[in-house]
TORKOL-4160 file (C-alpha; in steps of 0.2 Angstrom, whole numbers, padded with zeros to 4 digits, m for minus):
110
<pt num="1" X="m0041" Y="m0086" Z="0069"/>
<pt num="2" X="m0048" Y="m0079" Z="0053"/>
<pt num="3" X="m0040" Y="m0083" Z="0037"/>
<pt num="4" X="m0044" Y="m0080" Z="0018"/>
<pt num="5" X="m0037" Y="m0085" Z="0002"/>
<pt num="6" X="m0036" Y="m0068" Z="m0007"/>
<pt num="7" X="m0034" Y="m0076" Z="m0025"/>
<pt num="8" X="m0051" Y="m0085" Z="m0021"/>
<pt num="9" X="m0061" Y="m0069" Z="m0017"/>
<pt num="10" X="m0073" Y="m0063" Z="m0030"/>
<pt num="11" X="m0077" Y="m0045" Z="m0029"/>
<pt num="12" X="m0093" Y="m0043" Z="m0039"/>
<pt num="13" X="m0095" Y="m0028" Z="m0051"/>
<pt num="14" X="m0104" Y="m0014" Z="m0043"/>
<pt num="15" X="m0106" Y="m0003" Z="m0059"/>
<pt num="16" X="m0107" Y="m0004" Z="m0078"/>
<pt num="17" X="m0088" Y="m0001" Z="m0079"/>
<pt num="18" X="m0084" Y="m0017" Z="m0070"/>
<pt num="19" X="m0077" Y="m0010" Z="m0054"/>
<pt num="20" X="m0079" Y="m0023" Z="m0040"/>
<pt num="21" X="m0077" Y="m0024" Z="m0021"/>
<pt num="22" X="m0080" Y="m0036" Z="m0007"/>
<pt num="23" X="m0077" Y="m0033" Z="0012"/>
<pt num="24" X="m0070" Y="m0049" Z="0019"/>
<pt num="25" X="m0063" Y="m0046" Z="0036"/>
<pt num="26" X="m0067" Y="m0035" Z="0051"/>
<pt num="27" X="m0062" Y="m0031" Z="0069"/>
<pt num="28" X="m0066" Y="m0017" Z="0081"/>
<pt num="29" X="m0052" Y="m0006" Z="0074"/>
<pt num="30" X="m0049" Y="m0012" Z="0056"/>
<pt num="31" X="m0057" Y="m0020" Z="0041"/>
<pt num="32" X="m0051" Y="m0026" Z="0024"/>
<pt num="33" X="m0058" Y="m0027" Z="0007"/>
<pt num="34" X="m0053" Y="m0032" Z="m0010"/>
<pt num="35" X="m0056" Y="m0020" Z="m0025"/>
<pt num="36" X="m0054" Y="m0022" Z="m0044"/>
<pt num="37" X="m0054" Y="m0010" Z="m0057"/>
<pt num="38" X="m0053" Y="m0016" Z="m0075"/>
<pt num="39" X="m0041" Y="m0009" Z="m0088"/>
<pt num="40" X="m0048" Y="0007" Z="m0095"/>
<pt num="41" X="m0061" Y="0009" Z="m0081"/>
<pt num="42" X="m0065" Y="0025" Z="m0071"/>
<pt num="43" X="m0063" Y="0025" Z="m0053"/>
<pt num="44" X="m0078" Y="0036" Z="m0046"/>
<pt num="45" X="m0075" Y="0034" Z="m0027"/>
<pt num="46" X="m0077" Y="0049" Z="m0016"/>
<pt num="47" X="m0067" Y="0053" Z="0000"/>
<pt num="48" X="m0071" Y="0041" Z="0015"/>
<pt num="49" X="m0073" Y="0044" Z="0033"/>
<pt num="50" X="m0059" Y="0031" Z="0037"/>
<pt num="51" X="m0041" Y="0031" Z="0034"/>
<pt num="52" X="m0036" Y="0019" Z="0020"/>
<pt num="53" X="m0021" Y="0009" Z="0014"/>
<pt num="54" X="m0021" Y="0002" Z="m0003"/>
<pt num="55" X="m0009" Y="m0012" Z="m0007"/>
<pt num="56" X="m0009" Y="m0017" Z="m0026"/>
<pt num="57" X="m0008" Y="m0036" Z="m0028"/>
<pt num="58" X="m0009" Y="m0035" Z="m0047"/>
<pt num="59" X="m0010" Y="m0023" Z="m0062"/>
<pt num="60" X="m0004" Y="m0005" Z="m0067"/>
<pt num="61" X="m0011" Y="0012" Z="m0066"/>
<pt num="62" X="m0010" Y="0029" Z="m0058"/>
<pt num="63" X="m0018" Y="0034" Z="m0041"/>
<pt num="64" X="m0021" Y="0053" Z="m0038"/>
<pt num="65" X="m0022" Y="0058" Z="m0019"/>
<pt num="66" X="m0027" Y="0076" Z="m0017"/>
<pt num="67" X="m0017" Y="0084" Z="m0031"/>
<pt num="68" X="m0003" Y="0072" Z="m0032"/>
<pt num="69" X="m0002" Y="0057" Z="m0045"/>
<pt num="70" X="0008" Y="0042" Z="m0042"/>
<pt num="71" X="0010" Y="0027" Z="m0054"/>
<pt num="72" X="0006" Y="0010" Z="m0045"/>
<pt num="73" X="0010" Y="m0008" Z="m0049"/>
<pt num="74" X="0010" Y="m0025" Z="m0040"/>
<pt num="75" X="0019" Y="m0021" Z="m0023"/>
<pt num="76" X="0014" Y="m0003" Z="m0022"/>
<pt num="77" X="0007" Y="0003" Z="m0005"/>
<pt num="78" X="m0002" Y="0020" Z="m0004"/>
<pt num="79" X="m0009" Y="0028" Z="0012"/>
<pt num="80" X="m0025" Y="0040" Z="0010"/>
<pt num="81" X="m0030" Y="0049" Z="0025"/>
<pt num="82" X="m0049" Y="0051" Z="0029"/>
<pt num="83" X="m0058" Y="0064" Z="0020"/>
<pt num="84" X="m0045" Y="0066" Z="0006"/>
<pt num="85" X="m0050" Y="0066" Z="m0012"/>
<pt num="86" X="m0042" Y="0051" Z="m0022"/>
<pt num="87" X="m0045" Y="0040" Z="m0037"/>
<pt num="88" X="m0036" Y="0027" Z="m0048"/>
<pt num="89" X="m0035" Y="0032" Z="m0066"/>
<pt num="90" X="m0025" Y="0028" Z="m0082"/>
<pt num="91" X="m0028" Y="0009" Z="m0078"/>
<pt num="92" X="m0017" Y="0000" Z="m0090"/>
<pt num="93" X="m0019" Y="m0017" Z="m0083"/>
<pt num="94" X="m0033" Y="m0024" Z="m0072"/>
<pt num="95" X="m0030" Y="m0018" Z="m0054"/>
<pt num="96" X="m0033" Y="m0030" Z="m0040"/>
<pt num="97" X="m0030" Y="m0020" Z="m0023"/>
<pt num="98" X="m0032" Y="m0024" Z="m0005"/>
<pt num="99" X="m0040" Y="m0010" Z="0005"/>
<pt num="100" X="m0036" Y="m0008" Z="0023"/>
<pt num="101" X="m0048" Y="0003" Z="0033"/>
<pt num="102" X="m0046" Y="0011" Z="0050"/>
<pt num="103" X="m0058" Y="0012" Z="0059"/>
<pt num="104" X="m0068" Y="m0002" Z="0050"/>
<pt num="105" X="m0077" Y="0003" Z="0034"/>
<pt num="106" X="m0095" Y="0008" Z="0038"/>
<pt num="107" X="m0102" Y="m0002" Z="0024"/>
<pt num="108" X="m0093" Y="m0018" Z="0028"/>
<pt num="109" X="m0102" Y="m0035" Z="0025"/>
<pt num="110" X="m0090" Y="m0046" Z="0034"/>
């Protein structure tokens, strides 16, 4: 068994805006990470080779997937297919987001 306490994970900032990410679980077909975007920050991610599912644990903002915008808050779940442009924006309250990758994210460290 692999188990984690999500609230205890500490995604370290990766950029000057304070965006953080940590991979914490991986198998042959799936990996998980935890991402944070501080209030007012800019999400600069680019399309990935993997399908992703975002589950918002905390915070409020908007996600753009292709040309469609959708407000997100705690409890929101969003699927993004591999290769599709997407980003969070108008982050009104620090976002804390579980990220599910399939196949596993290629830069995983878990």
